[in-house]
Structures are given as structure tokens and as C-alpha cells.
C-alpha positions as MATLAB code, in Angstrom:
seq = 'MQQEQLMETIYGEQGIKNGYFDGLALEYVYEACVELNKLGCDIILPGITEL';
ca = [
       2.504  -12.726  -11.103;
      -0.329  -12.912  -13.635;
      -4.066  -12.961  -12.505;
      -4.769  -15.601  -14.650;
      -1.972  -17.889  -12.931;
      -3.331  -17.009   -9.524;
      -7.067  -17.944  -10.814;
      -5.575  -21.135  -12.120;
      -3.998  -21.643   -8.656;
      -7.339  -21.152   -6.794;
      -9.670  -22.614   -9.494;
      -7.604  -24.954  -11.579;
      -7.912  -28.637  -12.272;
      -5.010  -28.698   -9.564;
      -5.898  -25.962   -7.700;
      -7.000  -25.061   -4.136;
     -10.538  -25.384   -4.461;
     -10.072  -28.739   -5.533;
      -8.291  -29.722   -2.435;
      -4.732  -29.298   -3.298;
      -3.176  -27.191   -0.494;
       0.586  -27.943   -1.543;
       2.795  -28.267   -4.424;
       2.398  -26.002   -7.315;
      -0.422  -24.205   -5.517;
       0.992  -23.266   -2.559;
       4.053  -22.010   -4.099;
       2.057  -19.782   -6.741;
       0.203  -18.441   -3.587;
       3.771  -17.929   -2.232;
       5.171  -16.256   -5.202;
       2.046  -13.908   -5.425;
       2.497  -12.768   -1.953;
       6.522  -12.070   -2.229;
       5.500   -9.999   -5.227;
       2.838   -7.866   -3.424;
       5.739   -7.625   -0.649;
       8.111   -6.176   -3.193;
       5.556   -3.877   -4.491;
       5.255   -2.270   -0.768;
       2.465   -4.316    0.229;
       2.801   -4.866    4.220;
      -0.490   -7.137    4.829;
      -2.152   -9.465    2.780;
      -5.667  -10.711    3.847;
      -6.856  -13.588    1.886;
     -10.462  -12.263    0.936;
     -12.075  -15.415   -0.424;
     -13.669  -18.444    1.251;
     -11.191  -20.782   -0.900;
      -8.214  -19.348    0.835;
];
């Protein structure tokens, strides 16, 4: 997943910071986690207050 897409998911008009916790925002966060897992990541720690 591109960093820009994840930033849009968090800070965009329909992003998590604006109160959208499902739909595309949730799907994009899930996709990012799946990609990280495929790259060998075992633990994902959301380190920003919006998540």
C-alpha cells in the first residue's frame, strides 16, 4: 500500500480522524496490515492517536 493512501485513510475527508471507522477507511487499514504481514511483519502496533 502506498503511504499516500494510508495518510488519506487517516486524515482524508472520509478518514478515521473525521470519524469514519468503517467502509473504505477500515478496508484500507486492513489492506495495509495484510501487506505488512506478507512482508514478514508479525506485530502491528498502531502508534498514532487517531488509530
